[in-house]
RODO-2510 file (C-alpha; in nm, 4 decimals, decimal comma):
residues 56
     n   res          X          Y          Z
     1     m     0,9381    -1,7562    -5,7378
     2     r     0,8518    -2,0061    -5,4644
     3     a     1,1768    -1,9361    -5,2768
     4     a     1,1152    -1,5609    -5,2961
     5     i     0,7624    -1,6082    -5,1601
     6     a     0,8762    -1,8472    -4,8858
     7     s     1,1533    -1,6223    -4,7505
     8     p     0,9255    -1,3359    -4,6332
     9     d     0,6912    -1,5903    -4,4750
    10     d     0,9819    -1,7493    -4,2909
    11     s     1,1094    -1,4117    -4,1697
    12     d     0,7613    -1,3144    -4,0494
    13     g     0,7274    -1,6532    -3,8845
    14     w     1,0497    -1,5917    -3,6941
    15     q     0,9719    -1,2292    -3,6080
    16     s     0,6190    -1,2750    -3,4746
    17     p     0,7123    -1,5237    -3,1972
    18     r     0,9896    -1,2881    -3,0872
    19     l     0,7446    -0,9985    -3,0725
    20     h     0,4926    -1,2087    -2,8814
    21     l     0,7596    -1,3258    -2,6377
    22     s     0,8779    -0,9704    -2,5745
    23     i     0,5195    -0,8538    -2,5175
    24     y     0,4550    -1,1401    -2,2768
    25     t     0,7781    -1,0738    -2,0866
    26     i     0,6940    -0,7034    -2,0574
    27     l     0,3417    -0,7825    -1,9365
    28     s     0,4688    -1,0407    -1,6899
    29     r     0,7267    -0,7969    -1,5533
    30     r     0,4571    -0,5320    -1,5086
    31     s     0,2281    -0,7774    -1,3326
    32     v     0,5124    -0,8855    -1,1023
    33     r     0,5868    -0,5232    -1,0147
    34     r     0,2187    -0,4582    -0,9434
    35     h     0,1960    -0,7710    -0,7302
    36     n     0,5068    -0,6725    -0,5348
    37     a     0,3719    -0,3213    -0,4741
    38     v     0,0352    -0,4542    -0,3553
    39     a     0,1999    -0,7172    -0,1369
    40     a     0,4337    -0,4568     0,0154
    41     r     0,1426    -0,2232     0,0927
    42     a    -0,0559    -0,5042     0,2524
    43     y     0,2493    -0,6127     0,4552
    44     v     0,3100    -0,2578     0,5794
    45     a    -0,0594    -0,2081     0,6612
    46     i    -0,0726    -0,5323     0,8607
    47     h     0,2442    -0,4500     1,0542
    48     i     0,1303    -0,0945     1,1262
    49     d    -0,1928    -0,2403     1,2681
    50     d     0,0063    -0,4879     1,4794
    51     v     0,2324    -0,2153     1,6156
    52     a    -0,0626     0,0153     1,6804
    53     s    -0,2427    -0,2591     1,8723
    54     l     0,0675    -0,3200     2,0869
    55     l     0,1050     0,0468     2,1777
    56     p    -0,0682     0,1588     2,4999
***
């Protein structure tokens, strides 16, 4: 009985960290993509301003 009760707990214990890790990796990838998009927009905006200021 104890072994039967312990095996589902062990499987859940192994599955939940994997689920949490996958969720964290997905969230981190999304945040990196958002950061890259924002950084790219800011970079383009700054360089457009620089070019516009150099034009006569």
